[in-house]
C-alpha positions as CSV (number, residue, x, y, z in Angstrom):
1,M,12.1,47.3,-6.9
2,T,11.7,49.8,-8.9
3,S,8.1,50.7,-9.2
4,L,6.1,51.2,-12.6
5,S,3.3,53.4,-12.9
6,I,1.2,54.4,-16.1
7,G,1.2,58.1,-17.0
8,D,-2.7,60.1,-16.8
9,M,-2.4,60.3,-20.9
10,A,-1.7,56.8,-20.9
11,Q,-4.3,55.8,-18.8
12,S,-6.8,57.7,-20.2
13,L,-5.9,55.9,-23.9
14,V,-5.9,52.4,-21.7
15,L,-9.7,53.3,-20.2
16,R,-10.8,54.2,-23.9
17,R,-9.8,51.2,-25.5
18,Q,-11.2,48.9,-22.8
19,N,-14.4,50.8,-23.7
20,S,-14.4,50.8,-26.8
21,N,-13.7,47.0,-26.5
22,L,-16.3,46.4,-24.5
23,K,-19.1,48.4,-26.4
24,T,-17.8,46.8,-29.3
25,R,-18.6,43.3,-27.7
26,M,-21.7,44.8,-26.5
27,G,-22.7,45.7,-30.3
28,T,-21.6,42.1,-31.4
29,L,-24.1,40.1,-28.6
30,S,-27.0,42.4,-29.4
31,Q,-26.9,41.4,-33.4
32,E,-26.4,37.8,-31.9
33,L,-29.4,38.2,-29.3
34,V,-31.5,39.4,-32.0
35,T,-30.8,37.5,-35.2
36,G,-30.0,34.0,-33.4
37,L,-26.8,33.7,-35.6
38,A,-23.5,34.4,-34.7
39,R,-22.0,37.7,-36.3
40,D,-18.7,36.0,-37.3
41,P,-19.7,32.7,-38.9
42,G,-16.0,31.7,-40.3
43,K,-15.0,31.2,-37.0
44,R,-17.9,28.5,-36.0
45,L,-17.3,26.8,-39.3
46,S,-13.9,26.9,-39.0
47,G,-13.5,28.4,-42.3
48,D,-15.5,25.7,-44.4
49,F,-18.4,27.7,-45.4
50,T,-19.7,24.7,-48.2
51,P,-22.6,23.6,-45.8
52,L,-23.3,27.0,-45.3
53,A,-23.4,28.1,-48.8
54,A,-25.7,25.0,-49.6
55,I,-28.0,26.1,-46.9
56,E,-28.1,29.8,-48.0
57,R,-28.8,28.8,-51.7
58,S,-31.5,26.7,-50.5
59,L,-33.1,29.5,-48.9
60,T,-32.7,31.7,-51.6
61,V,-34.7,29.3,-54.2
62,L,-37.3,28.8,-51.8
63,G,-37.7,32.7,-51.4
64,A,-38.2,32.8,-55.1
65,Y,-40.7,30.2,-55.5
66,K,-42.8,31.8,-52.0
67,T,-43.0,34.8,-54.2
68,A,-44.2,33.2,-57.2
69,L,-46.6,31.3,-55.3
70,T,-47.9,34.3,-53.7
71,E,-48.2,36.0,-57.2
72,A,-49.8,32.9,-58.4
73,K,-52.4,33.0,-55.7
74,V,-53.1,36.4,-56.3
75,T,-53.9,35.7,-60.0
76,T,-56.0,32.9,-59.5
77,D,-57.8,34.1,-56.4
78,A,-58.8,36.9,-58.9
79,M,-59.9,35.0,-61.7
80,Q,-61.6,32.8,-59.3
81,A,-63.9,36.0,-58.4
82,S,-64.0,36.7,-61.9
83,L,-65.7,33.4,-62.9
84,G,-68.2,33.3,-59.8
85,T,-69.3,36.8,-60.6
86,L,-69.8,36.1,-64.6
87,G,-71.7,32.8,-62.8
88,D,-74.0,35.0,-60.7
89,M,-74.6,37.3,-63.7
90,S,-75.9,34.4,-65.9
91,S,-78.2,32.8,-63.4
92,G,-79.1,36.0,-62.4
93,L,-80.3,37.3,-65.8
94,S,-82.6,33.9,-66.4
95,P,-85.5,34.7,-64.8
96,G,-86.2,37.6,-65.9
97,L,-85.3,36.2,-69.9
98,F,-87.7,33.4,-69.1
99,L,-90.4,36.1,-67.7
100,A,-90.2,37.7,-70.5
101,G,-90.4,34.7,-72.7
102,S,-93.6,33.2,-71.5
103,S,-95.6,36.8,-70.9
104,V,-95.2,37.7,-74.3
105,D,-95.4,41.3,-73.0
106,P,-93.2,43.5,-75.4
107,T,-92.5,46.1,-72.2
108,L,-90.9,43.1,-70.3
109,V,-88.9,41.7,-73.2
110,T,-87.5,45.2,-73.6
111,T,-86.6,45.5,-70.3
112,A,-84.6,42.1,-70.0
113,G,-82.9,43.0,-72.9
114,V,-82.0,46.4,-70.9
115,D,-81.0,44.6,-68.1
116,A,-78.9,41.9,-70.5
117,M,-77.3,45.1,-71.6
118,G,-75.8,46.5,-68.1
119,K,-74.8,42.8,-67.1
120,L,-72.8,42.7,-70.6
121,E,-71.1,45.8,-69.8
122,H,-70.6,44.4,-66.5
123,A,-68.7,41.0,-68.2
124,V,-66.8,42.9,-70.4
125,S,-65.6,44.4,-67.1
126,V,-64.9,41.5,-65.4
127,L,-63.3,39.5,-68.0
128,N,-60.8,42.8,-68.5
129,T,-59.7,42.5,-65.0
130,Q,-56.2,43.2,-64.2
131,A,-54.0,41.5,-61.1
132,A,-50.5,43.0,-60.4
133,G,-50.4,44.9,-64.1
134,R,-51.7,42.0,-65.7
135,S,-54.4,41.2,-67.8
136,L,-56.0,37.8,-67.0
137,F,-57.9,36.6,-69.7
138,S,-55.8,38.0,-72.3
139,G,-53.6,34.7,-72.3
140,A,-49.9,35.8,-73.3
141,A,-50.8,39.5,-74.1
142,T,-51.0,40.4,-70.3
143,D,-50.6,44.0,-71.6
144,T,-54.0,44.3,-73.4
145,P,-57.4,44.2,-72.2
146,A,-59.0,40.8,-73.1
147,L,-62.2,42.4,-74.9
148,V,-63.4,45.4,-76.6
149,S,-66.3,47.4,-74.8
150,A,-69.6,46.2,-74.4
151,D,-70.6,48.6,-77.1
152,D,-68.4,47.6,-79.6
153,I,-69.5,44.0,-79.1
154,M,-73.2,45.0,-79.6
155,S,-72.4,46.3,-83.0
156,G,-70.6,43.8,-84.5
157,L,-73.0,41.2,-83.7
158,R,-76.2,43.6,-84.7
159,T,-74.9,43.2,-88.0
160,A,-74.7,40.0,-88.2
161,V,-78.3,39.3,-87.1
162,S,-79.6,42.0,-89.1
163,G,-80.8,39.7,-91.5
164,A,-82.6,37.5,-89.0
165,V,-86.1,37.1,-89.2
166,T,-87.3,34.3,-86.5
167,A,-85.5,33.9,-83.0
168,D,-84.1,30.6,-84.5
169,D,-82.4,32.8,-87.4
170,V,-81.0,35.2,-84.5
171,M,-79.5,32.1,-82.4
172,A,-77.9,30.6,-85.4
173,A,-76.1,33.9,-86.5
174,A,-75.0,34.4,-82.8
175,A,-73.8,31.2,-82.7
176,A,-71.4,31.9,-86.2
177,W,-70.4,35.1,-84.9
178,F,-69.1,34.0,-81.3
179,D,-67.9,30.2,-82.1
180,T,-66.6,30.1,-85.5
181,Q,-62.7,30.7,-85.8
182,T,-63.2,33.4,-88.6
183,G,-66.1,34.8,-86.3
184,G,-66.4,38.2,-85.1
185,F,-65.8,37.6,-81.8
186,E,-62.3,36.1,-82.8
187,T,-61.6,39.0,-85.8
188,Q,-63.0,41.7,-83.7
189,A,-64.2,41.5,-79.8
190,Y,-61.5,38.9,-78.4
191,Q,-58.2,41.5,-78.3
192,G,-56.0,39.1,-76.1
193,S,-53.5,36.4,-77.4
194,A,-54.1,32.7,-78.6
195,T,-51.4,32.0,-76.9
196,P,-51.8,31.0,-73.1
197,A,-49.6,32.6,-70.5
198,G,-46.5,30.5,-69.8
199,P,-46.4,28.4,-67.1
200,V,-45.3,29.2,-63.7
201,R,-42.3,27.2,-61.9
202,L,-43.8,27.0,-58.0
203,A,-41.4,24.5,-57.0
204,D,-38.6,22.1,-58.1
205,G,-40.8,19.9,-60.7
206,H,-43.8,22.0,-60.3
207,L,-45.3,24.4,-62.9
208,L,-48.6,25.8,-63.0
209,S,-50.3,26.6,-66.3
210,L,-53.0,29.3,-66.0
211,D,-54.3,29.0,-70.1
212,I,-57.6,30.8,-69.1
213,T,-58.9,33.3,-71.6
214,A,-61.8,35.1,-72.4
215,A,-62.0,33.2,-75.8
216,D,-62.4,29.7,-73.7
217,P,-65.3,27.9,-75.3
218,A,-67.0,28.4,-71.4
219,L,-66.6,32.2,-71.3
220,R,-67.6,32.5,-75.0
221,G,-70.9,30.4,-74.1
222,V,-71.8,33.0,-71.2
223,I,-71.0,36.1,-73.1
224,R,-72.5,34.9,-76.2
225,G,-75.7,34.1,-74.2
226,V,-76.0,37.7,-72.6
227,A,-74.9,39.6,-75.5
228,T,-78.0,37.9,-77.8
229,A,-79.9,38.4,-74.8
230,A,-79.3,42.4,-74.7
231,L,-80.7,42.5,-78.1
232,L,-83.8,42.3,-76.9
233,E,-83.4,46.2,-76.0
234,D,-84.1,47.1,-79.7
235,P,-88.1,46.9,-79.6
236,A,-87.6,46.9,-83.4
237,L,-85.2,43.9,-83.2
238,L,-86.9,41.0,-85.8
239,G,-89.4,43.5,-87.4
240,G,-90.9,44.0,-83.9
241,D,-92.8,40.8,-83.7
242,A,-93.3,40.7,-80.1
243,T,-93.9,36.3,-80.5
244,A,-90.4,36.3,-82.0
245,R,-88.6,38.7,-79.6
246,A,-90.8,36.5,-76.8
247,E,-89.3,33.5,-78.5
248,L,-85.8,34.6,-78.5
249,A,-85.8,35.6,-75.1
250,Q,-87.0,32.0,-74.0
251,Q,-84.0,31.0,-75.9
252,A,-81.3,33.1,-74.5
253,A,-82.3,32.0,-71.1
254,E,-82.2,28.4,-72.4
255,H,-78.8,28.9,-73.5
256,L,-77.5,30.7,-69.9
257,L,-78.3,27.8,-68.2
258,T,-76.8,25.3,-71.1
259,A,-73.8,27.9,-70.4
260,E,-73.7,26.8,-66.7
261,R,-72.4,23.7,-66.8
262,P,-68.8,24.5,-68.8
263,L,-68.5,27.3,-66.0
264,A,-68.8,25.3,-63.1
265,T,-66.4,22.9,-64.8
266,L,-64.0,25.6,-65.5
267,R,-64.5,26.7,-61.9
268,A,-63.8,23.5,-60.7
269,E,-60.4,23.3,-62.6
270,L,-59.2,26.7,-61.2
271,G,-59.8,25.4,-57.8
272,N,-57.8,22.6,-57.9
273,A,-55.4,25.0,-59.0
274,Q,-56.2,27.2,-56.3
275,N,-55.3,23.9,-53.9
276,R,-51.9,22.6,-55.7
277,I,-50.9,26.2,-54.6
278,E,-51.8,25.8,-51.3
279,T,-50.3,22.6,-50.8
280,I,-46.9,23.6,-52.4
281,S,-47.0,27.1,-50.8
282,A,-47.2,24.7,-46.9
283,E,-44.4,22.5,-48.8
284,N,-42.2,25.6,-49.3
285,A,-43.1,27.0,-45.9
286,S,-42.0,23.6,-44.5
287,Q,-39.0,23.2,-46.3
288,T,-38.0,26.8,-45.6
289,S,-38.2,26.2,-41.7
290,A,-35.9,23.2,-42.0
291,M,-33.4,25.2,-43.6
292,E,-33.4,27.5,-41.1
293,I,-33.2,25.0,-38.3
294,A,-30.1,23.5,-39.9
295,R,-28.4,27.1,-40.5
296,T,-29.0,27.8,-36.9
297,E,-27.5,24.6,-35.9
298,L,-24.2,25.3,-38.1
299,I,-24.1,29.2,-36.9
300,G,-26.8,29.8,-34.5
301,A,-25.7,31.6,-31.4
302,D,-27.2,30.3,-28.1
303,P,-29.8,32.7,-26.4
304,Y,-29.1,32.0,-22.8
305,D,-25.4,32.1,-23.1
306,T,-25.3,35.1,-25.8
307,A,-27.7,36.7,-22.5
308,T,-25.5,35.6,-19.6
309,E,-22.5,37.3,-21.4
310,M,-24.0,40.6,-22.1
311,E,-24.8,40.7,-18.6
312,A,-21.5,39.9,-17.9
313,V,-19.9,42.7,-20.6
314,Q,-22.6,45.2,-19.2
315,G,-21.2,45.0,-15.7
316,Q,-17.9,45.3,-16.5
317,L,-18.9,48.8,-18.7
318,E,-20.5,49.7,-15.3
319,T,-17.5,48.7,-13.3
320,L,-15.3,51.0,-16.0
321,Y,-17.8,54.2,-16.1
322,T,-17.3,53.8,-11.9
323,V,-13.5,53.6,-12.2
324,T,-13.0,56.4,-15.0
325,A,-15.7,58.3,-12.6
326,R,-13.5,58.1,-9.6
327,L,-10.4,59.0,-11.7
328,S,-11.4,61.8,-13.3
329,R,-12.1,63.5,-9.7
330,L,-8.7,63.1,-8.6
331,S,-7.1,66.5,-7.7
332,L,-3.2,67.5,-6.8
333,A,-4.3,67.8,-3.3
334,D,-6.0,64.0,-3.1
335,F,-2.4,62.7,-4.8
336,L,-0.1,65.0,-2.0
337,T,-2.0,63.3,0.8
C-alpha cells in the first residue's frame, strides 16, 4: 500500500488556513455575543427579509420620533422655565409697588421704578431665550429674537404716555400701546412672527403645536405691567406729582396681580403639553423595546450557545497553536531518528 504524506510547504499552508478559519469564526462569534444578533441574518431567515425589513423600518421611524420627542422636551422645559421666571418676577415686583403707592414717598416710588426697569430687562432676556439655536417665543421666526431691547420698549412707551397728566391717563396710554393691533408693541417691540411655529409630529397620529409667542396676551400683560411700573424711575413723570406717581404705582401693582391668572393658565396648558410628551415618550420606548425583541427572535444569536461555541473554537485554536509550535521545533536529526 502506497503511503501519502504532506510536504512541509503544504502542511504550513493547511495550518495557516485552519488558523485563519478559526480566527474568522471567533470574530463572528464575538460580534454575535456582543450584539445578540446573527452576523448572517440571511441564513437565519432562509433568504426572506420581508419581516426583518418591516421591523427595521419601524425601528427607524421610532428613532426619528424619539429625536422629535427629545427636542420637544427640551423646548417645553425651557419655555416652562421662562414662564416661571416671569411669574416670579411679577409677583416679586408687586409688593414694592404697593408699598410705594401707599406711602406717597417720592423716593420709594422712584426706587420701585428702578426695580421694575431691572426686571423688564430680565423679562426681555427671558423671552428672547433660545433652545438648540432657535428662539422660543418668536413663532415661526425662530432665527429672530422675540423682542427688542428693554430700552427700546421704554422709549416707545414714554412717547406714548408723554401727554398723560394722571395715573389713569398713563394706564390707558400703556394699554393702547401694548394691546391694540396698531399699537407700539406689535409695530415696534415684537420682532417675531404672527404665525406660530409649525406642529411637531411626536408619533403616528400625535401632533404637538407650541404656539406660545411673546405677543401672547398673557405674556404681553405681564410685560405691560412691568414696563408701566418702570416709567416711575423718572422723577419728572406726571409733572413730578408725588400723589399721581404713587397712584400709578398702585395701579401698576394691581395690573400685575390681574396678569398672574392668565400667565398661570398659560403655564398649565404648557404643562399639559409636557405631560403629553412624557406619555408618548414612554409609549415610544415600549414600542421600540417590542420591536427589538421581535428582531432578536428573528435573527438573534443565543448567548449561551454562542459562548459555548466560542469556548470550543478557543480550544481548537489553542490545540492548533500547540501542534504548530511542536512542528516548528522538528529537526533533521529528529526526523532521521
